[in-house]
All heavy atoms as atom14 arrays in JSON, in Angstrom:
{
  "sequence": "MADHVHVRLSQGLSVSEKGELIEHSRCRCGAAWTKVYEADGGEPEHPTWS",
  "atom14_mask": [
    [1, 1, 1, 1, 1, 1, 1, 1, 0, 0, 0, 0, 0, 0],
    [1, 1, 1, 1, 1, 0, 0, 0, 0, 0, 0, 0, 0, 0],
    [1, 1, 1, 1, 1, 1, 1, 1, 0, 0, 0, 0, 0, 0],
    [1, 1, 1, 1, 1, 1, 1, 1, 1, 1, 0, 0, 0, 0],
    [1, 1, 1, 1, 1, 1, 1, 0, 0, 0, 0, 0, 0, 0],
    [1, 1, 1, 1, 1, 1, 1, 1, 1, 1, 0, 0, 0, 0],
    [1, 1, 1, 1, 1, 1, 1, 0, 0, 0, 0, 0, 0, 0],
    [1, 1, 1, 1, 1, 1, 1, 1, 1, 1, 1, 0, 0, 0],
    [1, 1, 1, 1, 1, 1, 1, 1, 0, 0, 0, 0, 0, 0],
    [1, 1, 1, 1, 1, 1, 0, 0, 0, 0, 0, 0, 0, 0],
    [1, 1, 1, 1, 1, 1, 1, 1, 1, 0, 0, 0, 0, 0],
    [1, 1, 1, 1, 0, 0, 0, 0, 0, 0, 0, 0, 0, 0],
    [1, 1, 1, 1, 1, 1, 1, 1, 0, 0, 0, 0, 0, 0],
    [1, 1, 1, 1, 1, 1, 0, 0, 0, 0, 0, 0, 0, 0],
    [1, 1, 1, 1, 1, 1, 1, 0, 0, 0, 0, 0, 0, 0],
    [1, 1, 1, 1, 1, 1, 0, 0, 0, 0, 0, 0, 0, 0],
    [1, 1, 1, 1, 1, 1, 1, 1, 1, 0, 0, 0, 0, 0],
    [1, 1, 1, 1, 1, 1, 1, 1, 1, 0, 0, 0, 0, 0],
    [1, 1, 1, 1, 0, 0, 0, 0, 0, 0, 0, 0, 0, 0],
    [1, 1, 1, 1, 1, 1, 1, 1, 1, 0, 0, 0, 0, 0],
    [1, 1, 1, 1, 1, 1, 1, 1, 0, 0, 0, 0, 0, 0],
    [1, 1, 1, 1, 1, 1, 1, 1, 0, 0, 0, 0, 0, 0],
    [1, 1, 1, 1, 1, 1, 1, 1, 1, 0, 0, 0, 0, 0],
    [1, 1, 1, 1, 1, 1, 1, 1, 1, 1, 0, 0, 0, 0],
    [1, 1, 1, 1, 1, 1, 0, 0, 0, 0, 0, 0, 0, 0],
    [1, 1, 1, 1, 1, 1, 1, 1, 1, 1, 1, 0, 0, 0],
    [1, 1, 1, 1, 1, 1, 0, 0, 0, 0, 0, 0, 0, 0],
    [1, 1, 1, 1, 1, 1, 1, 1, 1, 1, 1, 0, 0, 0],
    [1, 1, 1, 1, 1, 1, 0, 0, 0, 0, 0, 0, 0, 0],
    [1, 1, 1, 1, 0, 0, 0, 0, 0, 0, 0, 0, 0, 0],
    [1, 1, 1, 1, 1, 0, 0, 0, 0, 0, 0, 0, 0, 0],
    [1, 1, 1, 1, 1, 0, 0, 0, 0, 0, 0, 0, 0, 0],
    [1, 1, 1, 1, 1, 1, 1, 1, 1, 1, 1, 1, 1, 1],
    [1, 1, 1, 1, 1, 1, 1, 0, 0, 0, 0, 0, 0, 0],
    [1, 1, 1, 1, 1, 1, 1, 1, 1, 0, 0, 0, 0, 0],
    [1, 1, 1, 1, 1, 1, 1, 0, 0, 0, 0, 0, 0, 0],
    [1, 1, 1, 1, 1, 1, 1, 1, 1, 1, 1, 1, 0, 0],
    [1, 1, 1, 1, 1, 1, 1, 1, 1, 0, 0, 0, 0, 0],
    [1, 1, 1, 1, 1, 0, 0, 0, 0, 0, 0, 0, 0, 0],
    [1, 1, 1, 1, 1, 1, 1, 1, 0, 0, 0, 0, 0, 0],
    [1, 1, 1, 1, 0, 0, 0, 0, 0, 0, 0, 0, 0, 0],
    [1, 1, 1, 1, 0, 0, 0, 0, 0, 0, 0, 0, 0, 0],
    [1, 1, 1, 1, 1, 1, 1, 1, 1, 0, 0, 0, 0, 0],
    [1, 1, 1, 1, 1, 1, 1, 0, 0, 0, 0, 0, 0, 0],
    [1, 1, 1, 1, 1, 1, 1, 1, 1, 0, 0, 0, 0, 0],
    [1, 1, 1, 1, 1, 1, 1, 1, 1, 1, 0, 0, 0, 0],
    [1, 1, 1, 1, 1, 1, 1, 0, 0, 0, 0, 0, 0, 0],
    [1, 1, 1, 1, 1, 1, 1, 0, 0, 0, 0, 0, 0, 0],
    [1, 1, 1, 1, 1, 1, 1, 1, 1, 1, 1, 1, 1, 1],
    [1, 1, 1, 1, 1, 1, 0, 0, 0, 0, 0, 0, 0, 0]
  ],
  "atom14_positions": [
    [[8.43, 27.2, 35.92], [8.75, 27.51, 34.55], [7.86, 26.65, 33.64], [7.72, 25.46, 33.83], [10.23, 27.2, 34.29], [10.67, 27.59, 32.92], [12.46, 27.69, 32.86], [12.81, 26.34, 31.8], [0.0, 0.0, 0.0], [0.0, 0.0, 0.0], [0.0, 0.0, 0.0], [0.0, 0.0, 0.0], [0.0, 0.0, 0.0], [0.0, 0.0, 0.0]],
    [[7.29, 27.26, 32.64], [6.38, 26.56, 31.72], [7.18, 25.91, 30.59], [8.21, 26.43, 30.17], [5.37, 27.54, 31.15], [0.0, 0.0, 0.0], [0.0, 0.0, 0.0], [0.0, 0.0, 0.0], [0.0, 0.0, 0.0], [0.0, 0.0, 0.0], [0.0, 0.0, 0.0], [0.0, 0.0, 0.0], [0.0, 0.0, 0.0], [0.0, 0.0, 0.0]],
    [[6.68, 24.77, 30.13], [7.3, 24.1, 28.98], [6.81, 24.77, 27.69], [5.64, 25.15, 27.59], [6.91, 22.62, 28.94], [7.56, 21.84, 30.06], [8.64, 22.24, 30.51], [6.96, 20.83, 30.48], [0.0, 0.0, 0.0], [0.0, 0.0, 0.0], [0.0, 0.0, 0.0], [0.0, 0.0, 0.0], [0.0, 0.0, 0.0], [0.0, 0.0, 0.0]],
    [[7.7, 24.9, 26.74], [7.33, 25.46, 25.44], [7.09, 24.32, 24.46], [7.88, 23.39, 24.37], [8.44, 26.36, 24.9], [8.18, 26.88, 23.51], [7.26, 27.86, 23.27], [8.68, 26.53, 22.32], [7.23, 28.11, 21.97], [8.09, 27.32, 21.36], [0.0, 0.0, 0.0], [0.0, 0.0, 0.0], [0.0, 0.0, 0.0], [0.0, 0.0, 0.0]],
    [[6.0, 24.41, 23.74], [5.7, 23.44, 22.69], [5.74, 24.2, 21.37], [5.03, 25.19, 21.2], [4.3, 22.8, 22.9], [3.97, 21.89, 21.74], [4.25, 22.06, 24.23], [0.0, 0.0, 0.0], [0.0, 0.0, 0.0], [0.0, 0.0, 0.0], [0.0, 0.0, 0.0], [0.0, 0.0, 0.0], [0.0, 0.0, 0.0], [0.0, 0.0, 0.0]],
    [[6.59, 23.75, 20.44], [6.66, 24.4, 19.14], [5.38, 24.13, 18.36], [4.91, 23.0, 18.3], [7.84, 23.87, 18.32], [9.18, 24.3, 18.83], [9.59, 25.61, 18.87], [10.21, 23.58, 19.33], [10.81, 25.68, 19.36], [11.2, 24.46, 19.66], [0.0, 0.0, 0.0], [0.0, 0.0, 0.0], [0.0, 0.0, 0.0], [0.0, 0.0, 0.0]],
    [[4.83, 25.18, 17.79], [3.68, 25.07, 16.91], [4.16, 25.44, 15.52], [4.6, 26.57, 15.3], [2.53, 26.0, 17.36], [1.37, 25.93, 16.39], [2.09, 25.65, 18.77], [0.0, 0.0, 0.0], [0.0, 0.0, 0.0], [0.0, 0.0, 0.0], [0.0, 0.0, 0.0], [0.0, 0.0, 0.0], [0.0, 0.0, 0.0], [0.0, 0.0, 0.0]],
    [[4.11, 24.49, 14.61], [4.61, 24.76, 13.25], [3.55, 25.48, 12.43], [2.49, 24.94, 12.15], [4.99, 23.46, 12.56], [6.21, 22.84, 13.19], [6.66, 21.62, 12.44], [7.76, 20.99, 13.15], [8.62, 20.18, 12.6], [8.52, 19.88, 11.34], [9.59, 19.66, 13.32], [0.0, 0.0, 0.0], [0.0, 0.0, 0.0], [0.0, 0.0, 0.0]],
    [[3.86, 26.7, 12.06], [2.99, 27.52, 11.24], [3.55, 27.52, 9.82], [4.72, 27.85, 9.61], [2.92, 28.95, 11.79], [2.47, 29.07, 13.25], [2.68, 30.49, 13.75], [1.04, 28.63, 13.41], [0.0, 0.0, 0.0], [0.0, 0.0, 0.0], [0.0, 0.0, 0.0], [0.0, 0.0, 0.0], [0.0, 0.0, 0.0], [0.0, 0.0, 0.0]],
    [[2.72, 27.18, 8.88], [3.18, 27.09, 7.49], [3.57, 28.46, 6.98], [2.85, 29.45, 7.14], [2.07, 26.51, 6.62], [2.49, 26.49, 5.27], [0.0, 0.0, 0.0], [0.0, 0.0, 0.0], [0.0, 0.0, 0.0], [0.0, 0.0, 0.0], [0.0, 0.0, 0.0], [0.0, 0.0, 0.0], [0.0, 0.0, 0.0], [0.0, 0.0, 0.0]],
    [[4.74, 28.52, 6.34], [5.24, 29.76, 5.76], [5.28, 29.68, 4.24], [5.71, 30.61, 3.59], [6.63, 30.08, 6.31], [6.62, 30.34, 7.8], [5.79, 31.54, 8.16], [6.09, 32.66, 7.76], [4.72, 31.32, 8.9], [0.0, 0.0, 0.0], [0.0, 0.0, 0.0], [0.0, 0.0, 0.0], [0.0, 0.0, 0.0], [0.0, 0.0, 0.0]],
    [[4.87, 28.54, 3.69], [4.8, 28.41, 2.24], [5.54, 27.19, 1.71], [6.16, 26.43, 2.46], [0.0, 0.0, 0.0], [0.0, 0.0, 0.0], [0.0, 0.0, 0.0], [0.0, 0.0, 0.0], [0.0, 0.0, 0.0], [0.0, 0.0, 0.0], [0.0, 0.0, 0.0], [0.0, 0.0, 0.0], [0.0, 0.0, 0.0], [0.0, 0.0, 0.0]],
    [[5.43, 27.03, 0.41], [6.05, 25.92, -0.31], [6.9, 26.48, -1.43], [6.62, 27.55, -1.96], [4.98, 25.0, -0.9], [4.02, 24.34, 0.09], [2.88, 23.67, -0.67], [4.75, 23.33, 0.94], [0.0, 0.0, 0.0], [0.0, 0.0, 0.0], [0.0, 0.0, 0.0], [0.0, 0.0, 0.0], [0.0, 0.0, 0.0], [0.0, 0.0, 0.0]],
    [[7.92, 25.73, -1.8], [8.73, 26.09, -2.97], [9.19, 24.8, -3.64], [9.02, 23.72, -3.11], [9.92, 26.97, -2.58], [10.78, 26.29, -1.7], [0.0, 0.0, 0.0], [0.0, 0.0, 0.0], [0.0, 0.0, 0.0], [0.0, 0.0, 0.0], [0.0, 0.0, 0.0], [0.0, 0.0, 0.0], [0.0, 0.0, 0.0], [0.0, 0.0, 0.0]],
    [[9.76, 24.94, -4.82], [10.26, 23.79, -5.58], [11.74, 24.04, -5.88], [12.11, 25.11, -6.36], [9.47, 23.6, -6.89], [10.03, 22.44, -7.69], [8.0, 23.37, -6.59], [0.0, 0.0, 0.0], [0.0, 0.0, 0.0], [0.0, 0.0, 0.0], [0.0, 0.0, 0.0], [0.0, 0.0, 0.0], [0.0, 0.0, 0.0], [0.0, 0.0, 0.0]],
    [[12.57, 23.04, -5.57], [14.01, 23.16, -5.83], [14.3, 22.96, -7.31], [13.42, 22.55, -8.08], [14.79, 22.14, -5.0], [14.61, 20.84, -5.54], [0.0, 0.0, 0.0], [0.0, 0.0, 0.0], [0.0, 0.0, 0.0], [0.0, 0.0, 0.0], [0.0, 0.0, 0.0], [0.0, 0.0, 0.0], [0.0, 0.0, 0.0], [0.0, 0.0, 0.0]],
    [[15.54, 23.22, -7.7], [15.95, 23.01, -9.09], [15.86, 21.55, -9.5], [15.72, 21.23, -10.67], [17.37, 23.53, -9.3], [17.46, 25.04, -9.23], [18.87, 25.54, -9.46], [19.74, 24.76, -9.9], [19.1, 26.73, -9.19], [0.0, 0.0, 0.0], [0.0, 0.0, 0.0], [0.0, 0.0, 0.0], [0.0, 0.0, 0.0], [0.0, 0.0, 0.0]],
    [[15.95, 20.63, -8.51], [15.84, 19.19, -8.77], [14.4, 18.73, -8.85], [14.14, 17.56, -9.07], [16.54, 18.4, -7.67], [18.01, 18.61, -7.55], [18.53, 17.71, -6.44], [19.89, 18.1, -5.97], [20.32, 17.26, -4.84], [0.0, 0.0, 0.0], [0.0, 0.0, 0.0], [0.0, 0.0, 0.0], [0.0, 0.0, 0.0], [0.0, 0.0, 0.0]],
    [[13.44, 19.63, -8.6], [12.03, 19.27, -8.63], [11.5, 18.8, -7.29], [10.39, 18.27, -7.21], [0.0, 0.0, 0.0], [0.0, 0.0, 0.0], [0.0, 0.0, 0.0], [0.0, 0.0, 0.0], [0.0, 0.0, 0.0], [0.0, 0.0, 0.0], [0.0, 0.0, 0.0], [0.0, 0.0, 0.0], [0.0, 0.0, 0.0], [0.0, 0.0, 0.0]],
    [[12.26, 18.98, -6.22], [11.81, 18.59, -4.89], [10.86, 19.65, -4.33], [11.05, 20.84, -4.57], [13.0, 18.46, -3.94], [14.01, 17.43, -4.38], [15.35, 17.61, -3.71], [15.78, 18.75, -3.48], [15.97, 16.57, -3.42], [0.0, 0.0, 0.0], [0.0, 0.0, 0.0], [0.0, 0.0, 0.0], [0.0, 0.0, 0.0], [0.0, 0.0, 0.0]],
    [[9.85, 19.21, -3.61], [8.93, 20.12, -2.94], [9.53, 20.46, -1.58], [9.92, 19.57, -0.82], [7.56, 19.46, -2.77], [6.51, 20.29, -2.05], [6.15, 21.52, -2.88], [5.29, 19.45, -1.76], [0.0, 0.0, 0.0], [0.0, 0.0, 0.0], [0.0, 0.0, 0.0], [0.0, 0.0, 0.0], [0.0, 0.0, 0.0], [0.0, 0.0, 0.0]],
    [[9.61, 21.75, -1.26], [10.19, 22.19, 0.01], [9.11, 22.92, 0.8], [8.53, 23.89, 0.32], [11.4, 23.11, -0.21], [12.44, 22.41, -1.08], [11.99, 23.55, 1.12], [13.57, 23.31, -1.53], [0.0, 0.0, 0.0], [0.0, 0.0, 0.0], [0.0, 0.0, 0.0], [0.0, 0.0, 0.0], [0.0, 0.0, 0.0], [0.0, 0.0, 0.0]],
    [[8.84, 22.42, 2.02], [7.85, 23.01, 2.9], [8.56, 23.85, 3.96], [9.47, 23.36, 4.63], [7.05, 21.89, 3.57], [6.0, 22.37, 4.53], [5.27, 21.21, 5.19], [5.83, 20.09, 5.27], [4.16, 21.44, 5.65], [0.0, 0.0, 0.0], [0.0, 0.0, 0.0], [0.0, 0.0, 0.0], [0.0, 0.0, 0.0], [0.0, 0.0, 0.0]],
    [[8.17, 25.1, 4.1], [8.79, 26.02, 5.06], [7.8, 26.27, 6.21], [6.64, 26.59, 5.97], [9.12, 27.36, 4.4], [9.96, 27.22, 3.17], [11.34, 27.15, 3.23], [9.64, 27.12, 1.86], [11.82, 27.02, 2.0], [10.8, 26.99, 1.16], [0.0, 0.0, 0.0], [0.0, 0.0, 0.0], [0.0, 0.0, 0.0], [0.0, 0.0, 0.0]],
    [[8.28, 26.09, 7.45], [7.45, 26.3, 8.64], [8.25, 27.07, 9.68], [9.47, 27.07, 9.65], [7.02, 24.96, 9.25], [6.37, 24.15, 8.33], [0.0, 0.0, 0.0], [0.0, 0.0, 0.0], [0.0, 0.0, 0.0], [0.0, 0.0, 0.0], [0.0, 0.0, 0.0], [0.0, 0.0, 0.0], [0.0, 0.0, 0.0], [0.0, 0.0, 0.0]],
    [[7.54, 27.71, 10.6], [8.21, 28.37, 11.72], [7.28, 28.42, 12.91], [6.07, 28.26, 12.78], [8.67, 29.77, 11.35], [7.58, 30.75, 11.01], [8.13, 32.12, 10.68], [8.57, 32.82, 11.86], [7.8, 33.63, 12.58], [6.57, 33.86, 12.22], [8.26, 34.21, 13.65], [0.0, 0.0, 0.0], [0.0, 0.0, 0.0], [0.0, 0.0, 0.0]],
    [[7.86, 28.63, 14.08], [7.12, 28.77, 15.32], [7.13, 30.25, 15.71], [8.01, 31.0, 15.28], [7.78, 27.93, 16.42], [6.94, 28.02, 18.02], [0.0, 0.0, 0.0], [0.0, 0.0, 0.0], [0.0, 0.0, 0.0], [0.0, 0.0, 0.0], [0.0, 0.0, 0.0], [0.0, 0.0, 0.0], [0.0, 0.0, 0.0], [0.0, 0.0, 0.0]],
    [[6.19, 30.66, 16.52], [6.15, 32.05, 16.98], [7.39, 32.44, 17.76], [7.74, 33.62, 17.85], [4.91, 32.28, 17.83], [3.64, 32.24, 17.03], [2.43, 32.56, 17.9], [1.24, 32.35, 17.13], [0.25, 31.55, 17.49], [0.3, 30.92, 18.64], [-0.8, 31.41, 16.71], [0.0, 0.0, 0.0], [0.0, 0.0, 0.0], [0.0, 0.0, 0.0]],
    [[8.09, 31.45, 18.34], [9.3, 31.75, 19.13], [10.5, 32.06, 18.24], [11.54, 32.48, 18.72], [9.64, 30.58, 20.05], [10.32, 29.13, 19.22], [0.0, 0.0, 0.0], [0.0, 0.0, 0.0], [0.0, 0.0, 0.0], [0.0, 0.0, 0.0], [0.0, 0.0, 0.0], [0.0, 0.0, 0.0], [0.0, 0.0, 0.0], [0.0, 0.0, 0.0]],
    [[10.37, 31.82, 16.92], [11.47, 32.11, 16.0], [12.13, 30.87, 15.42], [12.91, 30.98, 14.47], [0.0, 0.0, 0.0], [0.0, 0.0, 0.0], [0.0, 0.0, 0.0], [0.0, 0.0, 0.0], [0.0, 0.0, 0.0], [0.0, 0.0, 0.0], [0.0, 0.0, 0.0], [0.0, 0.0, 0.0], [0.0, 0.0, 0.0], [0.0, 0.0, 0.0]],
    [[11.85, 29.68, 15.97], [12.42, 28.44, 15.42], [11.85, 28.22, 14.02], [10.69, 28.56, 13.74], [12.08, 27.26, 16.32], [0.0, 0.0, 0.0], [0.0, 0.0, 0.0], [0.0, 0.0, 0.0], [0.0, 0.0, 0.0], [0.0, 0.0, 0.0], [0.0, 0.0, 0.0], [0.0, 0.0, 0.0], [0.0, 0.0, 0.0], [0.0, 0.0, 0.0]],
    [[12.66, 27.68, 13.12], [12.23, 27.47, 11.75], [12.62, 26.07, 11.28], [13.61, 25.5, 11.75], [12.86, 28.51, 10.83], [0.0, 0.0, 0.0], [0.0, 0.0, 0.0], [0.0, 0.0, 0.0], [0.0, 0.0, 0.0], [0.0, 0.0, 0.0], [0.0, 0.0, 0.0], [0.0, 0.0, 0.0], [0.0, 0.0, 0.0], [0.0, 0.0, 0.0]],
    [[11.82, 25.5, 10.37], [12.07, 24.17, 9.81], [11.83, 24.2, 8.32], [11.04, 24.98, 7.81], [11.08, 23.14, 10.38], [11.11, 22.97, 11.84], [11.85, 22.05, 12.54], [10.37, 23.7, 12.81], [11.6, 22.17, 13.88], [10.69, 23.19, 14.07], [9.46, 24.75, 12.73], [10.14, 23.67, 15.24], [8.92, 25.24, 13.9], [9.26, 24.7, 15.14]],
    [[12.53, 23.32, 7.64], [12.22, 23.03, 6.23], [12.14, 21.52, 6.1], [12.9, 20.79, 6.74], [13.28, 23.57, 5.27], [14.55, 23.05, 5.63], [13.34, 25.08, 5.26], [0.0, 0.0, 0.0], [0.0, 0.0, 0.0], [0.0, 0.0, 0.0], [0.0, 0.0, 0.0], [0.0, 0.0, 0.0], [0.0, 0.0, 0.0], [0.0, 0.0, 0.0]],
    [[11.2, 21.06, 5.32], [11.07, 19.63, 5.06], [11.08, 19.46, 3.55], [10.37, 20.16, 2.83], [9.77, 19.09, 5.65], [9.65, 17.59, 5.46], [8.54, 17.0, 6.3], [8.54, 15.5, 6.11], [7.54, 14.85, 6.96], [0.0, 0.0, 0.0], [0.0, 0.0, 0.0], [0.0, 0.0, 0.0], [0.0, 0.0, 0.0], [0.0, 0.0, 0.0]],
    [[11.91, 18.53, 3.08], [12.08, 18.31, 1.63], [11.42, 16.99, 1.26], [11.67, 15.96, 1.88], [13.58, 18.28, 1.25], [13.74, 17.98, -0.23], [14.23, 19.59, 1.62], [0.0, 0.0, 0.0], [0.0, 0.0, 0.0], [0.0, 0.0, 0.0], [0.0, 0.0, 0.0], [0.0, 0.0, 0.0], [0.0, 0.0, 0.0], [0.0, 0.0, 0.0]],
    [[10.55, 17.05, 0.26], [9.9, 15.86, -0.28], [10.54, 15.6, -1.64], [10.43, 16.41, -2.56], [8.4, 16.09, -0.45], [7.7, 16.4, 0.84], [7.53, 17.71, 1.27], [7.2, 15.39, 1.64], [6.89, 18.01, 2.46], [6.54, 15.67, 2.83], [6.39, 16.97, 3.23], [5.75, 17.27, 4.4], [0.0, 0.0, 0.0], [0.0, 0.0, 0.0]],
    [[11.24, 14.48, -1.76], [11.95, 14.17, -3.0], [11.0, 13.72, -4.09], [10.05, 12.98, -3.84], [13.0, 13.09, -2.74], [14.1, 13.55, -1.83], [15.2, 12.53, -1.69], [15.35, 11.67, -2.56], [15.91, 12.59, -0.67], [0.0, 0.0, 0.0], [0.0, 0.0, 0.0], [0.0, 0.0, 0.0], [0.0, 0.0, 0.0], [0.0, 0.0, 0.0]],
    [[11.28, 14.16, -5.3], [10.51, 13.72, -6.46], [11.03, 12.35, -6.87], [12.23, 12.12, -6.93], [10.69, 14.71, -7.61], [0.0, 0.0, 0.0], [0.0, 0.0, 0.0], [0.0, 0.0, 0.0], [0.0, 0.0, 0.0], [0.0, 0.0, 0.0], [0.0, 0.0, 0.0], [0.0, 0.0, 0.0], [0.0, 0.0, 0.0], [0.0, 0.0, 0.0]],
    [[10.11, 11.42, -7.11], [10.56, 10.06, -7.46], [10.7, 9.85, -8.97], [11.12, 8.81, -9.41], [9.6, 9.02, -6.87], [8.2, 9.1, -7.43], [7.94, 9.94, -8.32], [7.35, 8.32, -6.98], [0.0, 0.0, 0.0], [0.0, 0.0, 0.0], [0.0, 0.0, 0.0], [0.0, 0.0, 0.0], [0.0, 0.0, 0.0], [0.0, 0.0, 0.0]],
    [[10.33, 10.85, -9.76], [10.5, 10.74, -11.2], [9.43, 9.92, -11.89], [9.49, 9.69, -13.08], [0.0, 0.0, 0.0], [0.0, 0.0, 0.0], [0.0, 0.0, 0.0], [0.0, 0.0, 0.0], [0.0, 0.0, 0.0], [0.0, 0.0, 0.0], [0.0, 0.0, 0.0], [0.0, 0.0, 0.0], [0.0, 0.0, 0.0], [0.0, 0.0, 0.0]],
    [[8.42, 9.49, -11.14], [7.34, 8.69, -11.72], [6.24, 9.54, -12.31], [6.36, 10.75, -12.48], [0.0, 0.0, 0.0], [0.0, 0.0, 0.0], [0.0, 0.0, 0.0], [0.0, 0.0, 0.0], [0.0, 0.0, 0.0], [0.0, 0.0, 0.0], [0.0, 0.0, 0.0], [0.0, 0.0, 0.0], [0.0, 0.0, 0.0], [0.0, 0.0, 0.0]],
    [[5.15, 8.9, -12.6], [3.99, 9.59, -13.14], [3.29, 10.4, -12.03], [3.31, 10.0, -10.87], [3.0, 8.57, -13.71], [3.5, 7.87, -14.96], [3.67, 8.83, -16.12], [2.75, 9.66, -16.35], [4.7, 8.76, -16.81], [0.0, 0.0, 0.0], [0.0, 0.0, 0.0], [0.0, 0.0, 0.0], [0.0, 0.0, 0.0], [0.0, 0.0, 0.0]],
    [[2.64, 11.52, -12.39], [1.89, 12.27, -11.39], [0.75, 11.41, -10.82], [0.19, 10.58, -11.52], [1.32, 13.46, -12.17], [2.08, 13.51, -13.43], [2.63, 12.14, -13.69], [0.0, 0.0, 0.0], [0.0, 0.0, 0.0], [0.0, 0.0, 0.0], [0.0, 0.0, 0.0], [0.0, 0.0, 0.0], [0.0, 0.0, 0.0], [0.0, 0.0, 0.0]],
    [[0.46, 11.63, -9.56], [-0.64, 10.91, -8.94], [-1.95, 11.53, -9.35], [-2.07, 12.75, -9.47], [-0.5, 10.95, -7.42], [0.68, 10.18, -6.9], [0.77, 10.22, -5.39], [-0.17, 10.67, -4.74], [1.81, 9.81, -4.88], [0.0, 0.0, 0.0], [0.0, 0.0, 0.0], [0.0, 0.0, 0.0], [0.0, 0.0, 0.0], [0.0, 0.0, 0.0]],
    [[-2.96, 10.7, -9.57], [-4.3, 11.17, -9.91], [-5.24, 10.72, -8.81], [-5.34, 9.51, -8.55], [-4.75, 10.61, -11.26], [-3.86, 11.04, -12.39], [-3.89, 12.31, -12.92], [-2.89, 10.38, -13.05], [-2.99, 12.39, -13.88], [-2.35, 11.23, -13.97], [0.0, 0.0, 0.0], [0.0, 0.0, 0.0], [0.0, 0.0, 0.0], [0.0, 0.0, 0.0]],
    [[-5.92, 11.66, -8.15], [-6.82, 11.25, -7.06], [-7.99, 10.43, -7.62], [-8.43, 10.64, -8.75], [-7.3, 12.57, -6.49], [-7.08, 13.58, -7.55], [-5.92, 13.08, -8.39], [0.0, 0.0, 0.0], [0.0, 0.0, 0.0], [0.0, 0.0, 0.0], [0.0, 0.0, 0.0], [0.0, 0.0, 0.0], [0.0, 0.0, 0.0], [0.0, 0.0, 0.0]],
    [[-8.44, 9.5, -6.82], [-9.63, 8.74, -7.19], [-10.79, 9.28, -6.38], [-10.68, 9.51, -5.18], [-9.45, 7.24, -6.89], [-9.1, 7.09, -5.52], [-8.35, 6.64, -7.75], [0.0, 0.0, 0.0], [0.0, 0.0, 0.0], [0.0, 0.0, 0.0], [0.0, 0.0, 0.0], [0.0, 0.0, 0.0], [0.0, 0.0, 0.0], [0.0, 0.0, 0.0]],
    [[-11.86, 9.55, -7.03], [-13.04, 10.12, -6.38], [-14.04, 9.02, -6.1], [-14.33, 8.2, -6.94], [-13.66, 11.19, -7.26], [-12.68, 12.26, -7.6], [-11.94, 12.36, -8.73], [-12.28, 13.35, -6.78], [-11.11, 13.44, -8.68], [-11.3, 14.07, -7.49], [-12.65, 13.79, -5.52], [-10.71, 15.22, -6.97], [-12.06, 14.92, -5.03], [-11.1, 15.62, -5.74]],
    [[-14.55, 8.99, -4.88], [-15.53, 7.97, -4.5], [-16.91, 8.58, -4.46], [-17.12, 9.67, -4.08], [-15.22, 7.43, -3.11], [-13.91, 6.99, -3.04], [0.0, 0.0, 0.0], [0.0, 0.0, 0.0], [0.0, 0.0, 0.0], [0.0, 0.0, 0.0], [0.0, 0.0, 0.0], [0.0, 0.0, 0.0], [0.0, 0.0, 0.0], [0.0, 0.0, 0.0]]
  ]
}
């Protein structure tokens, strides 16, 4: 019997009413995940270019 390794395929992003970023992923086998990134209420980050 072969072992199954979940491969997370991105299904998109959304924003909650609280301003949290929600990442939606799923595997080809049907398993699904959501990951929530909480907003800290601070200033937006600005990338620095080198």
